[in-house]
N, C-alpha and C positions, 0 to 999 in steps of 0.2 A: 771747398767742400759744399758750402751752402749754395753756391752757384750751380754746382753739378746736380744737387738735389732739386733745386728750383727748375732747372732745365728738364730733368727727368719728368717731373710732374707736369710741366707746361706741355711737353711733347705728348705725354700720355693723355692729358685732358684734350688737347686739340685733335689727337687721333681718334679718341673716343667720340668727340662731338661730330667730327666730320663723317664718321661712319653712320650717323643717324640721318644724314642728308645724302640723297642720291640724285645726281643730275640725270635728266632724261637722255636716254640713248634708245635707238630702235631695238637693241638686243635685250635690254633690261626688262624682265617680266616680274611683276609683283607676286609675292608668295604670302600666305597667311602669316608666316613668321615676320614679315615686314611691318605688320601692324602692332607696334611695340608700345603704344600708350598704355599706362596703367589702367585706363578705363576699358581696354579691350577685354571682352569676356565672352566665352562660349559656355553656356550652361542651360540644361533643360528647365531650370527655374525661370528663365526669361520667356516672356510671352510675346515679345516683339523683337525686331531686328533693326539695326541701323549701321551706317557707315559715315565716317568722316575721312575722306580720301587722303588728306595730307599733301595734296598737290598744290603747288604755288607757281605763279608767274612773277618773277622778280625782275625789276629793272633799276639799275643804278649806273650812273656814270659820273666821273669827276674829270674835268678837263678845263683848261684855260679858255677864255673867250675866243682867243685866236684859233685854238684847236677845234672848238665847237663850230666856228665859222666854216671850216673846211672839212668837217666830218659829215659824211652822208650815210655810211654803213654803221648801224648800231647793233648789228647781229650779236656781237659778243657781249653786249651790255644787257641783253634780255636772256634770262635763264629760266628753265622749267625744272623745278625740283620736287622731290618727294621727301617728306620729313617723317621718318619712321617713328620718332618719339611722339609725334602729334597725330599719327594715323590711328583711327579707332574703328574696330568692328565689334558689335554686340549681336549675338545670334543664339538661338536655342539649340543649334546642332551644327556639326561640321559641314554638312551638305549646304545649309544656308550660308554659313560663313564663307565657303569657297565660291558660292554664287556672288557674294558681296565683294570678294577679292577681284573677280572678273569685272564688276562694275568699277572698282577702284582703278583697275588698269585702263578701262575706257576713260575714266576721268583724268588720269595722268596723261594719256595720249591726247585727249581733248584740250588739256591745258597746253601741251606742246603745239597743237594746231593753232591755238589762239596766240601763242607766243610768236609763231611764224607769221600770222596775220599782222600782228603788232609790228614786227620787224619790217615787213613789206610796206605797211602803211607809212611808217616813219621814213623809210628809204624813199618812197614816192612823194611824200608831202613835205619833207624838210628842204627848205630853200636856203640859199646862202645867207640871207639875213633873217632867218627864223629866230624867234625868241626861244630861249632855253626851255620854256614851258610849253613848246608847241606840241609835245607828246601827250600832255594831260587829257585833252578831250578825246584823243584817239584811244588812249588806254581806258578811260572811263567807258567809252562807247563799246569797245571790244569786251571789257569785263562784264558789262551788262548783257551783251549778246551771248557770251559764253555761259553766264549763269542761267539765262533763259533756256539755252539749248540743253544744258545739264539737267535742269528741272524737267524739261519736256521728256527726255530719255529716262530719267529717274522714274517719272510717273508711268510712262508707257511700258517700261520693262519691269515695274514693281521692284526697283532697286537691283535689277539684274536677274531676278528670278525667272523672268521670261527669256530664257537663254538664247533662243533663235533670233528673237527681235534684237536683243543686245548685240549679238554677233553681227547682224546686218548694220546696225548703227555704228558699231565699232569699225567695221570694214570701210564705211563711208569716211570716217575720220582718218583712218590710215591712208586711204586714197588721196584725200585732200592734203595730208602731210606730204605725201609724195609729190603732189602737184606744186607744192611750195618748197621744193628741194633747195632752191637758191637762198632760202632764208633760214637755214639751220644755224645753230649757234656759231659754228666756225666757218661758215660759207661766205663767199664774197659774191654779192649779186652782180649780174652782168651789167656793164655800163649801157645806158640808153644810147641808141644810134641817133645821130643828129641828122 
């Protein structure tokens, strides 16, 4: 009986936790209801607005030295996720909040773009005798580049309130994602011709 109760709670907790994390897919579109942090607030008492997108690029792998030696494709080891419980919007009204949601979607897609760039760079730069830490400078460089691009668009679009400009920037990101279609999470990049 104790085991049955434990399993019920374990399954319930894991299901509840996994529902707060959303993996990137081209079909998934953020909604205001996805910003579930307790700090999310829409109130006329607020005089400013802000967003924390909740988007992350995660990279983990665990393999033997022998496996690592012969692994070239790390696509499935790099994930773009959206964490509902960490995503925050504060806005004085729903119009502003919905503009921030659009910036959040841009940010989520931008994170996927940089995940694909990371997968591509690892695929191209990993050699047979590469050290297991070969990815660190690549990751750091791309993270810095992504942060700079996000900051540029954040400033230029006033956190997405300049809707037309945000749409243009977002379309560029979507186009680049399409250009890197061989580097999606479950894709296999084509082998180089010799």
